[in-house]
N, C-alpha and C positions, 0 to 999 in steps of 0.2 A: 607113183614114184617108187622106186626101188633103191635101196641104199646098200652100198658095199660095206665090208668090214673095215674098220679103221686101221687094220694091220697091213693094208695094201701099201707097200713102200714105193710104188711107182711114182714117177714125177709127172707133171703136166705135159701135154703134148709137145710143147715147144722145147722141151729138154733143158729148161733153165736150171742150172746147177745151184743157183743161190737159194732155191727153195728147199734144199736138203737141210738147211739149218733151222727150219721152223721147229718149234717145240711140239706142235700138235701134228698128228699123223694126217696124211692126205685122206680125205673122204670123198668117195665117188658116189654120185646120185644119178639115177636113171629116170628119164621122163619120156613120154611120147610127144610128138611134135605139136599136138593140140594143147599141150600143157606148158608151152613156153612162157606164157604170161605168169603162171604160177611159179615156175622156176625162177623167173626174173624177180618176182616179188619176194620170194623166200631167200634166195641166195645173193642176188646182186644189190637189191635195195634194202636199206635199213633205215627205218623211220622216214621213208620217202626220199632218202639221199642215196643215189647210186654209187657203187664203188667204181671209181674211174680207172682203177688198176686192172679191171677185168680183161682177160685175154681170151680171144677166140681161138679154137683149135680143132683138131680132128683126132679121133681115137680109132686105131685099127679095129676092124670087126673081129677078126680072129688072128691072133699072133702066129706068125710062122707059116701062113698059107701062101701059096704062090700067087693066087689071084686076090690081091688086096682090095679091100673095101673099107671106107672110112665113115664113121659116124660123126656128125657135127657135135661140137662140145664147146664149153667155155669154162675157164678157171678163174675163181675169185680168190686172189692171194690173201686178202684180209681174213678170210674164214678158212682158207686152205681147202676149199670145196671145188671139185670138178663135177660139172653136170654134163651128162651124155644124153643125146637124143637118139633113142634106140630104133625108131621106126623109119629113119631116113638113112640112106647110105649112098656114098658117091665113090666113083672109081679113083678120083684124085683127091689128095689131101687139101689142096688149095680150094677146090670146089666146096668141100664140106665146111671149111673155115669161112668162106665167103657166104655160104647159105646161112650159117649161124649169125654172122654179123648183120646180114640183111634182115633176118627175122627180128633181131633185137632192135635194129634201127626202125623197122616198120612198126613194132610195138610202141616204141617211144613216140614216134610221130603220130600214130593214131590216137594215143592218149593226150597228146598236146592239142590235137585238133578237135577234141570233144567240146561241143558247144554247151553253153549254159542252158538250163531248162527255160521254158517260156516264163515271162515275167510274172504271170499269175501264180507260178509255183515257187518263185524265189522267196526266201525269207526276207521280211521287211525289218529294217533296223531303226 
């Protein structure tokens, strides 16, 4: 994980102007795609409860270039954190956003599908 400076005044990818009124500065964090579960646990979930206001987005790879590429990202308004996945890039913004939403959905479903250990390993009450 790499963290940007809190001085970054940029808004989340969807351009929601209501976020300008937050008292804390937007913080941007960078993760690799194999660290999505860590990013989910650190930024979206707090005490096992996910922030339902989380928005999926896409960050431009390099601002101002002619050939745009987008990194998948998500923004957690409660913490004012934006997480960017640096090792994936897409030609279209909507594809990056869909990829991010799909990875988080897959993570949640795989955790729900985890089965209990065999009975001999369960704690007896």
